C-alpha positions as CSV (number, residue, x, y, z in Angstrom):
1,M,-14.2,-15.3,17.3
2,L,-14.0,-11.9,17.3
3,G,-13.8,-11.2,20.9
4,Q,-10.7,-12.7,20.5
5,A,-9.4,-11.5,17.5
6,A,-10.2,-7.6,18.5
7,G,-7.9,-8.7,21.7
8,F,-4.8,-9.6,19.9
9,A,-5.3,-6.8,17.3
10,L,-5.7,-4.3,20.0
11,L,-2.2,-6.1,21.8
12,A,-0.7,-5.7,17.8
13,A,-1.9,-1.7,18.6
14,V,0.5,-1.0,21.2
15,S,3.5,0.6,19.0
16,P,4.9,3.8,20.9
17,T,7.1,4.5,18.0
18,A,4.0,4.6,16.0
19,L,2.6,6.8,18.6
20,L,5.6,9.5,18.5
21,V,5.8,9.4,14.9
22,M,2.8,10.5,14.4
23,A,3.0,13.6,16.9
24,V,6.2,14.4,15.2
25,F,3.9,14.3,11.9
26,L,1.3,16.7,13.0
27,G,4.0,19.0,14.9
28,S,5.3,19.4,11.0
29,D,5.4,21.9,8.5
30,N,2.1,20.4,6.7
31,P,0.9,18.4,9.4
32,R,-2.9,17.3,7.4
33,Q,-1.0,16.3,4.2
34,T,1.5,14.5,6.1
35,A,-0.3,12.5,8.8
36,L,-2.6,11.5,6.7
37,T,-0.2,9.5,4.0
38,Y,1.3,8.2,7.4
39,V,-2.5,7.0,8.1
40,A,-2.5,5.4,4.7
41,G,0.6,3.7,4.3
42,A,-0.2,2.7,7.4
43,M,-4.0,1.3,6.7
44,I,-2.6,-0.3,3.1
45,M,0.0,-2.5,5.0
46,T,-2.2,-3.9,7.8
47,T,-5.1,-4.6,5.1
48,A,-2.6,-6.0,2.7
49,M,-0.8,-8.2,5.2
50,A,-4.6,-9.0,6.6
51,V,-5.7,-10.9,3.2
52,A,-2.3,-12.5,2.7
53,V,-2.1,-13.8,6.2
54,L,-5.6,-14.9,5.6
55,F,-5.9,-16.5,1.9
56,V,-2.1,-18.5,3.1
57,L,-4.1,-20.1,6.1
58,R,-7.1,-20.7,4.3
59,A,-4.8,-22.1,1.9
60,T,-3.5,-24.6,3.7
61,G,-6.5,-25.5,5.1
62,L,-5.9,-24.7,8.9
63,N,-9.4,-24.0,9.3
64,E,-10.7,-27.7,8.6
65,P,-11.0,-29.9,11.3
66,R,-8.4,-32.4,10.3
67,Q,-6.1,-29.8,10.5
68,H,-6.8,-29.6,14.7
69,A,-2.8,-30.2,15.3
70,P,-1.1,-27.9,12.8
71,R,-3.7,-24.9,13.7
72,Y,-3.1,-25.3,17.2
73,G,1.0,-25.7,16.8
74,L,0.7,-22.6,15.1
75,R,-0.8,-20.7,17.6
76,L,2.1,-22.3,20.0
77,G,4.6,-21.4,17.6
78,L,3.1,-17.8,17.7
79,G,2.9,-17.6,21.4
80,V,6.8,-19.0,21.7
81,I,8.0,-15.9,19.1
82,A,5.8,-12.9,21.1
83,L,7.5,-14.2,23.6
84,A,11.0,-14.9,22.7
85,V,10.4,-11.1,21.0
86,S,9.5,-9.9,24.4
87,V,12.6,-11.5,26.1
88,Y,14.6,-10.2,23.8
89,L,13.5,-6.2,24.5
90,S,13.5,-6.7,27.9
91,R,17.3,-7.5,27.9
92,H,18.4,-5.0,25.2
93,K,17.7,-1.5,26.4
94,R,17.4,1.3,23.7
95,P,20.9,2.5,22.4
96,A,22.3,4.9,23.8
97,A,22.5,8.7,21.6
98,A,26.2,7.8,21.1
99,S,28.9,5.2,20.5
100,R,31.9,3.6,23.0
101,D,34.3,6.1,21.0
102,G,32.5,9.2,22.0
103,Q,31.4,10.0,18.4
104,P,27.6,10.5,17.7
105,K,25.9,7.0,16.9
106,R,24.1,7.4,13.1
107,P,20.4,8.1,13.4
108,G,18.2,4.9,12.6
109,L,16.2,5.0,10.0
110,V,12.9,6.6,11.5
111,T,15.1,9.4,13.1
112,R,16.0,10.2,9.6
113,L,12.7,9.7,8.0
114,T,10.9,11.8,10.7
115,S,14.1,14.5,10.4
116,S,12.3,16.2,7.3
117,P,8.9,15.2,7.4
118,S,7.1,14.8,4.3
119,P,4.1,12.8,2.7
120,R,6.1,10.3,0.8
121,A,8.6,9.8,4.5
122,A,5.2,9.6,6.1
123,F,4.3,7.0,3.7
124,A,7.5,4.9,3.8
125,L,6.9,4.9,7.5
126,G,3.6,4.0,7.5
127,L,4.4,1.2,5.6
128,L,7.7,0.1,7.7
129,L,6.1,0.5,11.2
130,F,3.1,-1.7,10.2
131,A,4.7,-4.8,8.9
132,P,2.8,-7.9,10.6
133,S,3.8,-8.1,14.2
134,A,2.7,-11.9,15.8
135,T,0.3,-10.6,17.8
136,F,-1.5,-9.6,14.7
137,V,-0.9,-12.3,12.6
138,A,-2.9,-14.2,15.7
139,A,-5.4,-11.8,15.3
140,V,-5.8,-13.0,11.5
141,Q,-5.6,-16.6,12.6
142,V,-8.3,-16.9,15.1
143,I,-10.7,-15.3,11.7
144,A,-8.9,-17.7,9.0
145,T,-9.3,-21.4,11.3
146,A,-13.2,-20.2,12.8
147,N,-14.2,-21.4,8.7
148,E,-16.8,-18.5,8.9
149,G,-18.7,-17.8,5.5
150,P,-17.8,-14.7,3.8
151,P,-19.2,-11.5,5.4
152,I,-18.5,-12.6,8.6
153,T,-15.0,-13.0,7.5
154,A,-14.8,-9.7,5.7
155,A,-16.1,-7.8,8.8
156,A,-14.0,-9.0,11.2
157,I,-10.8,-8.4,9.5
158,I,-11.9,-5.0,9.0
159,V,-12.4,-4.9,13.0
160,V,-9.3,-6.1,13.3
161,V,-7.4,-4.0,10.9
162,I,-8.9,-0.9,12.5
163,L,-8.2,-1.7,15.9
164,T,-4.2,-2.3,14.6
165,A,-4.1,1.0,13.2
166,L,-6.3,2.5,16.2
167,T,-2.9,4.4,17.4
168,V,-2.3,6.4,13.6
169,W,-5.9,6.9,13.1
170,L,-7.6,7.8,16.3
171,P,-4.9,10.6,16.8
172,L,-5.2,12.4,13.3
173,L,-9.4,12.2,13.3
174,T,-9.1,13.9,17.1
175,Y,-6.3,16.3,15.4
176,L,-9.0,17.6,13.1
177,A,-11.9,18.1,15.2
178,F,-9.3,19.5,17.8
179,P,-5.8,20.1,16.2
180,D,-5.0,22.4,19.8
181,A,-5.9,19.6,22.7
182,T,-4.5,17.2,20.5
183,T,-1.1,18.4,20.2
184,R,-0.9,18.7,23.8
185,I,-2.1,15.6,24.8
186,L,-0.3,13.6,22.5
187,R,3.0,15.8,23.8
188,T,1.9,14.4,27.4
189,V,1.7,10.9,26.4
190,N,4.6,10.6,24.3
191,E,6.5,11.7,27.2
192,W,5.4,9.5,29.4
193,L,5.6,6.9,26.7
194,R,9.5,8.0,26.0
195,V,10.5,5.9,29.5
196,R,8.0,3.2,29.8
197,G,7.2,3.0,26.4
198,Q,9.2,-0.3,26.2
199,L,7.6,-2.1,29.0
200,L,4.3,-1.4,27.7
201,V,5.1,-3.5,24.4
202,I,7.0,-6.4,26.9
203,G,3.7,-6.5,28.4
204,A,1.6,-6.5,26.0
205,L,3.6,-9.5,24.1
206,W,3.8,-11.1,27.4
207,I,0.1,-11.6,27.8
208,A,-0.1,-12.0,23.8
209,G,2.6,-14.7,24.4
210,G,1.0,-16.1,27.3
211,I,-2.6,-17.0,26.0
212,L,-1.0,-18.1,22.4
213,V,1.1,-20.8,24.4
214,V,-1.4,-22.2,27.0
215,D,-4.5,-22.0,23.8
216,G,-1.6,-24.2,21.4
217,A,-0.5,-26.4,24.2
218,L,-3.9,-27.1,25.3
219,G,-5.1,-27.6,21.7
220,L,-2.3,-29.9,20.9
221,S,-3.1,-32.1,23.5
222,R,-6.9,-32.8,23.4
């Protein structure tokens, strides 16, 4: 159970935008406080959503043997959503800097919040960027339907939360220990992500979606 949940959590952690934002905050005038509030927002959102999804799934009885079909139907549905999002992203490239009439486009919300880095904006972005995805819900669903006791369930949820937010808390920790090296590495990684980040997200969604669709379909056929 834990291995499968951790795998989906790692796929949910694939977020080039979250890493790019962290790089911006670590290069701001107040990097430690700004990055820390960003991580706080991400962890609060991830933890709250994990607990909420867990309670909803347990409340609907999906962890009970008699709910075999709905349980695997949910997995199938999550897989279809993940695949649909991957198809959408593959067909929609990043918007150009200017509109068709040549006038600059209005910056997106993420760009506006990072243009003048502040702890308040960082906290808001942590909440926004770590809203639950299909892969994250799939990770929690594996735990919720395993029907384990409170200690194992709580430990598994903690693992999922930590892995899902990996792209924000790990750079902060390395920055606190090795600020110059971390800044240098993030700059290099982000240059690579600006070119290939979307492909990385699409690949993660395809992997998660394929696993969920196959697992859900096989479960429903039994």
